[in-house]
Residue, then its C-alpha position, 0 to 999 in steps of 0.5 A: m469527666r464532663t457531667n450530664t448537663t441535663l441531669t445536673k440541671l434537673r438535680n439542681g431544680h433548674p429547667a432543661i429544655g430539649t427537642w425530639l429528633q424525628l428526621h434522623h438526618l445527620h447534617a440536620t442534627r449537627l446543625l441544630a445541635a451546634q446552635g446550642c438552643f437546647d439542653w438535650m436532644l432525643v432520638d425516638f426509637e418508639h414511634t419513628p423508624v430509625d436506622l441503628s447505625v445512623a442513630a449511633h452517629l447522631f448520639s456522638t454528633i450531638s456530644d462532639i459538636t457541643q463538647g458535651r453541653v447538649t445531652p443526647l438521649a434515647r426513647v426506647a420501648t418498654g422492656t427492651i433490654e437490647q435497645i437500652k444497652w445498645a443506645l447507651d453503648c452507642g453514646a446516649q447519655g440517658i433513656v426515657v422509657p414510655m408506657v411504663n405501667t408497673p413498678q417492675e417495668a420501671a425497675d427493669a429500666v433502671r437495672f438495664a441502664r446501670f452498671p453493677p452493683q446497681g444494675e446489669r448493663g455490663g461493661g461492653g461498649l467502646a464508645p460511650h466514654l468519648g461523649f463524657g471526655i473520659d477514658r473507658p475504665q473511669y467511665m464505667q466507674k462513674a456512669n451510674e451517676q451520669i446516665l439519666v433514667g426517665i420513666q414515662i407515665e401515660t396510662k391510667q394504670a401507671v397513674a394508679n401505680i404511681e406511688a409504687i413506681l416512684d419508690v423504685p430506686g434509681i429513677d431520675l425523671i418522670f415524664i408525663g406523656p400528655n397525648d397518650l394519657h388523655m386517650s387512656l382517660g377516654l379524652p381526645a388526644r391533646f398536648w394539654s387541657d383543662a379536663p378535670d380527669f387529666l388535671a387530677a391525674v397530673e396532680r397525682v403524679v406531680t404530688g408523688c414526685h414532690r414528696r420524693n424530690i424527683a424531677y418531672g416533665t412533659l412535652c409542649r407545642e411551643a415556648r409559651v406553653v413551656k413557660e407555663r409548665i415551668a411556672e408550675g414546677f416542670t423542669f424537663l420540657g420537650m419543645g417540638s421536634d426537628v420535623h415540627f420546626m421545619l413544617t411549622f415554618a413552611g406552613m406559616q409561610y404557606g398560610e401567609l402566602h395563601n391567606l390561610a389561618e393557623p390550623q387548630e392543630t399543628w402544621c405537622n398534623r395538617v395536609a394541604l388537601d384536607p377541607m380546611a384548605 
């Protein structure tokens, strides 16, 4: 059986670098996956409109074109047993659940993502075993050890409850959502900052993860910041998205052509008609 390469790296304390898929374009995903630049690629159900049939093709495309070397993940809305089971039964090899505020919400995510006796996922789904290169009965016996369950911490309530959340059995990863955590703390949305309240919240989460040997990660704009977070002990790092890569390169070329400086934010957040131009 192929292993979940991302989960294996996290368990061994090694960095796993991935990217968000927002275009949900089959050929673009196939091209990006085939380059082998990332350890994982995530289909985002939370914010980006995604056709479920297309998403199902994306999961299998990532697994097949990379022969299991790139892990297909799904970010699913909190409390959505249907999304969790659907994503896993279509070939996702892990989930990240955002806006988790309580240990019960974290426990629900684990329960819906695991086969019995650890959970209530159920034995349906005829395709997920294909990404692991194993037959279906063996997959159901071994999937609990290979399906990544990530919990996203991005609110003051979640930080306040972090010890209880981390005590929930079956969590493989804590993902700190920086933009939303900033906003929850009454700060401007940022990927990262030196704001004392933000750094204190991060430290509280990281300290709890260290005590339990749970991997933790976050989202970064660029490689330079990924290196900084790795140096601080983060091992699950998201570096941009397919949309970010496309618009960043296009924006850089546009800026060079018209002698425009780099925007203070990302090129994704900029429009040509704003006053900055």
